Structure formats: structure tokens, C-alpha cells
N, C-alpha and C positions, 0 to 999 in steps of 0.2 A: 643512411645505411640501406643497401639494397636487400631485396627479398631473401636471397640465399644466406647472406651474412646475418640477417635478422633471425632467420630460422635456426642457424647455428648458435647464435648468441642466446637464444631461448631454450636451447637443449632439445630441439625438435627434429634433429637429423641424426640417425645412427648409421645406417648403411646406405650407400649410393652406388647405383649400378654403373655409372660412367662419369668421368671427369667433365664431360661435355655438359652435364646437367646444370652445373652452376651457371654457365653462360646462358643456357636456354631459359632457366627460371628468371634470371635477371633481365633478359633482353628480348624474349619472345613471348608469344601468347600460346600456351599449350592447352589442349583439352585433356583433362585428367580424370581418373576415376578412383574411388575408394569403395570398398565392399563390406557388407556385413550380411550374415545369414539370419533369417527370421526364426531364431531359436526362442524368442520371446515376443510379446506384443508391444514392447517398448524398448528404446535404447536406455542404457544407464549411464551414470556419470563417468564411468570408465571409458565409454565411447567418446565422451565430450571433447577431449583434447584432440582427437583425430579430426573431428568435425570443425573445431576451431582452426586447425591447420588448413583444412580445406577452405575455410572462410578467409584466411590470410592470403592464400593463393588467389582466391576469387577477387579479393580487393586489389591485388596486384595485376589483374588483367587476365588471369587464367580462368578457364571454364570448367566447373566441376560437374561430374555425373556420379550419382550414387547407384551402385548395383546392390539391390537386396536380393540375395541369391536363394530363391525357392528351390532350384535344382540342387545346389550344393547343400542347402539346408536339409533336403530329404536324404542326402548321402551321409552328411556329418563329417566334420574335419577332425583330423588327429589332434589331440591336445597334449600329447606327450605323456599321458597317464593311462586312461582306460577308454574303452569304446563308448561312444555316446549311445544313448537309448535310441531305438528306431523311431523316427519322427512320423507322426500322423499327417497324412496329406492335407486334410481339412484344416488342421491346426496350423500347419506351415503356411497355407494360403491365407488364412485369417490373419496370422501374424504379419505376413507380407503387406497386406492392405493397411493394417494399422501403422506399421513402420513407415510406409510410403506417405501416408497422411501426416504423420508426426514430423518426418524430415522435411517435407515440403513446407510445412507450417513454420517450423522452428528455424530452418536454415536456408529456405528458398533454393533447394538443390533439386534438379531434375532426377527422377528415379527410374531405373530400368530393372527388369527381372530376367535372370538368365534362364528361367524355365521356358520363356518365350522362344528361345532358339535351341533348347535341348529337347523339348517335349516330343518332337516328331523325328528326332535323330535315331536312326537304326543302329543297333549295337555293333554289327559287323562293320558298318560304314565308319562308326566312331573309331574302332580299333585300327582300321586301314588308314583313315585320314589323319589320325593324331597319335594313336598308340605306338606306331612304328617310329615316331620321331623323338621320343623321350626314352633314354636309357634307364633301365631299372637301377643300375648302380648309382646313377645320378640322383634318383629319387630317394633311395634308402640312406644316402649320406646327408639328407636334410635333417636338421636337429630334431624336429617334432616327430618325424617318422622314425628316426633312429631310436629315440627314447621310448616311443610307444611299442616298437617291435620287441622290447624287453618283456612287456606284459601281454603282447599279442595284438596284432592289428588285422582287421578284416580287409578283404580285397576291396570292399566299397570305400572304406576310409583311405586305403592306400591310393585309390584312384582320384581322390579329392583334388590333389595337387594338379593332376592333368586336366581335370574339368575347369579348375580356376585358370589354368594356363590358356585354355581355349577361350575363356571369357575375354582375356586381354586381346587375343588375336582377333576375335569377333568384333569387339568394340573399336579396335584399331581400323579394321577394314570398313566397318559400317557407320562409325561415328567419329572417325578421325582422332581417336584417343592415342596419345603418344606417351602418356605417363600414368603410372599407378602408384598410389601411396597407401601405406598401411602400417600396422604395428610391427615391431621387430620380430614377433613370433610368426609373422606371415612372410618372412623374407624368402623362404624356399618356394612358396607359391608365387610370389612376385617375379622371381627370377625364372621360374618355369614359363611364365607368360612371355617374358622377353625372349627366351630360347625358342619357343614355338613360333613366335612372330618372325624372328630372324630366319628360321629355317623354311617357313612356309610362305612368307611374304617377301623375304629379302630386305626387310626394313629394320632399322634400329629404333627401338623404343626404350623407355627408361623407367626407373623406379627408385624411390627412396623410402626407407623405413624410419619410423619414430621409436624411440625407446619406450617401453611400457611404463606407464605411470604407476609407481608403487609407493608404499610408505618406507620408513627407514629400515624396516625389517624385511623388505622385499615382498610384502603382501600387496596384491593388486588394489589399486585405488578404487574406492567406491564400494567396498565390501564391509559390512558391519554385522558381525555375528552371523555371517552366511547370507545376509540379505543385501541385495543390490540397492543403491540409491538411484531410483528410476527417474527419467526425465518426464514421464507422464505424471502430472500433478495429482491425478486420481489414485496413483499407486504410491507416490511419495510426495507428501505435501511440502510446500515451500518452507514451512516451519521445521519439518523433519530434515530437509536438506540443510537448512541453516544450522540445526543442532549438530549434524555430522561435520559440517565445514568448520564450525566455531571450535570444535574439539580436536582439530588436527594438530599434529606436532609442530612445535616452533621450528625445529630443524629443517622441516620440509617447505617452509613458507616461500623461500626464494624460488625454489624449483616450481612450486605450484603457481605462484603469481606470474612467472614467466610463461608457463604453458597454458594456463587457464584464463588469462585476462588479456585485454588489449591495452593495458597500461603500458606506457613507454618504459624502457629500461631505466631511464632517469627517475621516472615516477615510482617505479618499484624500489629503487635505492632509497628514496625518501620515505616510503612506507616502512621499509625494514629498519631504517634509522630511528624512526619514531617508535616502532614496535620495540626495539631493543632498549629504549629508555625505560619502559614500563611493560615488560613482557606479560606480566600477570593480567593486564587489561586486554590482551589478545587482539591488539589493533590490526595486525596483519591478517588474522583469521577473519575479522569483521570485513575488511576490505575485500578479501577473497570471496566471502559469502555475498557481499553486495554485488560484485561484478558478475558472478556466476548466476545467481538467482535472478538478477535484473535482466541479464541476457536471455535466460531461458523462459522466465515467467513474467517478466515485467517489473517495473519499479513498485507498483502497488503491492505485489505479492512479497517483495522483499520487505517492504515496510510493515506488512501484516506479520511476517515471520518475526521481525524485530520487536514488534509490539507484543506478540504472544510471549516471546522470550523474556522481555522485561517484566511482564505481568507475573509470570511464573516465578521469576527470581525474587520479586518483591512480595509475592503472595496476594497482591491486589488484583482481583479479577473483574473489577467493576467496569473497566473500559473495554472488555471483550464482548463481542456479540456471541450468540449461541453457537454458531458454526466454529468460530475461533476457539471458544471454550472446549468444544469437543475435540478439535484438532490438538489443542494443548494437552488434553488428558488422554489422548489415544494410547492404549496399551496398559493403562493402570488398572488395578483391580476394580471391577464394578460390583456394587452391592445394591440389591433392591429391597425396599421396605414398603409395606402396604398399609402402614398405620403409624400414628405417633408412637414414639418409643423412648424410654428412659436411656440416657447416654451410657450408663454402665451396662444395661441389658444389651444395647446395640453393640458395644465393643465385644461382649462375650458371645452373644448369639451369632454374630457374623465372623467369629474366629479372628477378630482383630487383636484381642487379648485372650490369653489362655485361661484366665480365671477372673472372678469378680475382684479378688484381692489385687491382681495386677492392674485391672482397669481402674480401681480406686487410686492406686499408687500413681498411675500415669496422670490421672485427672488432678490429683492433689499436687503433683509435681509440675503442673502447667505444661504437660507434654501432649495435650490433646487440644486440637483446634477445629473449628468449623468455619469454613470460608475465611480463614486467617484470623478468626476471633477465638482467643483462648477460652476454653471451658474449664472452670474450676469448681463448679457446683455439681455435687454428686446427684442431686435431684433434678438436674436439667433434663428437659424433655425435648427431643428433636421433633419438630413439626414442619408443616409446609411453609410456615413463616420463615424458616431458615433457608428456603430454596432460592436458587437463581433460575430465572426463566420458568418459575413455577414448577420446577422438576428436579433440579440438580443441587446436590450439596457436596462440597469438597471437605473430606475429613482427613486430618493429618495427625499421625501418631509419631512422636519423636521428631527427628530432623529430616528423615528421608521417606518414611512410609506414608503414602497418600492413597486415598480411596475415593472413587466417585460413587456417591450414593444417589440412586435414582428412586425418586418418590413415585411409586406406581399406585396411587390411590387418589380418589376425589377429595 
């Protein structure tokens, strides 16, 4: 299967600017670019499918360039909802440097910054050189602009499309770029670059967009209660990424395996066949997690995430080191104690139980455990002998309520 057909079979092509692109992708070597703005200091997993597509093109002989747009980041792109907050210059530049380092490390893609060619551009010159070549009616008919105009759009964000169009023209002239790829929400920006390049250079350049990755309800992939799943391991651990991936919907597995892995289509069919035999075992989700985490962070991090998950499921924490234990328990309620304490008093004093009566009932009902050991003695005293790494105790009440007790005393 040739590259274009492979991309189609994986659901990675939505819009195409020209019928010629199929032949060019299959038979030529193109320099192409994809772009992102430094709105954060890390990419998240929603970006990941786009970068994997770039890697697929790269493996087929095409040359990728990533544009991290500090200039466009300072302006802000229309989202079809409301105006972005005004970006701070130092923050944008700091984010640019971090994204550049991250992308070059993870994906081995050369990075450029559109601030380099916009910083000295005079406003009047920009309007004369570019503003006269793009019709306002053309701009307001683009989906994101049209939607945002309902709630109000600033002149700055309205200009974003033109700035991104200039990027394509600049990279075509100076770096030989003939193709831009991006998410389907960027289609208006991609085609503006094609239009500018045609009018000002007399050359035909190309673009294709990819469908946005969403869940079955249309929510963007990589969002969990408003928090992104970051590619920076210091912001989202491999275990947290594993937990997100392992809990994805069965109905989306075929789509995600095609987009987020380099497994062949035949291998994906075998994974889905095995998954459907015992869907409760979440085999497809495990394979997806293995492929993504190994690609981003390496095999060792995937195995660490798997080990932490198994330990939490079994309640046996003995095979975790201290760092893994803290990763596993990130986000649960922390309780500090500074002396030995009776188990009933601990449950009441730290508001784990509402009263001594409830505490006694929980203990007598075998509903309280320390480090996975049931506590059924009302006179039990919690001491440093109960700790792991001479500091931590995991207390569990009932089936779901867990607490990390930190023993803060000699």
C-alpha cells in the first residue's frame, strides 16, 4: 500500500487542496511543515496524532519542518468560541524554547519560529505586501472566523489567518516547502497560505488536513476533566498517561489504533479480534498504551506504568520504589501525623470517619486496612513500624477511599 492510500485507510486525511497531491505524496519527495503555537510549555497527546502523521511522511521520504509560531502565539488564533487572553511575550518565548527542545528530542524534527521573520516587519509594509491580496469576504467565510464573529472577534485574531498564510509563502520561498499539514480546524489557514503563495509567487503548493481526534461524544482527545495529557513526563507521568489510555472507550479502539500506532492494518485487525473475545480485559487499550508510551517515553517507562497499575490493583505495594509509590498515589488525600496514634482516633481526628461509632463499625466490618493489611483491632496503634520507606502509610476505608499518611516525626 502506498503512502496516500495508507493515510486514507488510517483515517488521517479529511481535506485535500488538489487531486495532484496523491501522486506527489506517493512518488515525490516533498518538504512539508506543520505548525503549533507556544500556548503552553509542552505538547499534549492531542497533538500526537499530527506528529505521528509527520513521522509517517518522513519515513516515506518527505522532509518535515515544525513551525512553533511565537508571532502567531502573541496574536492568538480564533477558536470559534471566545477571544484568547493576551499572551505575555516572555511566557511565549519561554514556551517556544521548551517546545523546540521537546519536539527535536521526541520526533527529530527541525524547528523554526515565525517571530524570526515577522519581528522587524513594518505594519504598513505588511498591509501593502500581503493585506491587499486576501479578500475580507474570503476570510469571514472560514468556519472558525464565522463562528467567532457571533461572539465578537478582535482585529488581531481576525488577522491570524493572514499571518499564517504568510508563513507558508515564506517557507516556500526560503525553505522549499510545498506542503502544509494540520488539523481540520486549521483548514482555512492552510488554504490562505496556498492562495497567497499562488498570487505572490505564481507557484502551486498543497495542503491536507486531518480529522480532529475525539471521543465518541465529539470531545477532543487528551482532555480529562479539563486537564491535558501532556507529553512532558514531568507534567503527566507515564503512569497517568497509561491510566488515561487504559480507560478509553472500546468503540474508539479501531480509530485510535490506526491513528496513534505504527501497527500494520492486519496487526490492528488481530488486536481487535482478540479484544472482542474478552473486552473486559481491555486488551486493545493495553496495546494502545504500550505503543504510545513506548514511542514517547521508552519501553522502561511503559513497564513502570504497568507495574504501578498492577500494584495498585492488587494492593501489594512491596515491589514499588519510593518514586513509583508517590506517582501511584498522586492526587489522593494526604494526611500528616506527628506521633503514634490509635486507629480509631486517627480515623476521627483526620475526618476519615465522622464519629468514633462509625470508625468502630468500619474496623469491626473489616473495612479498614493499612498497606493492604486489614485492621480489625480497635486498640491498634499506628506507628512508624507500619511505614514504607520509613515515612508512608496507605490507609484504605471501604472499597474506594484511600489516604496517604505521612509520618512526620522521628
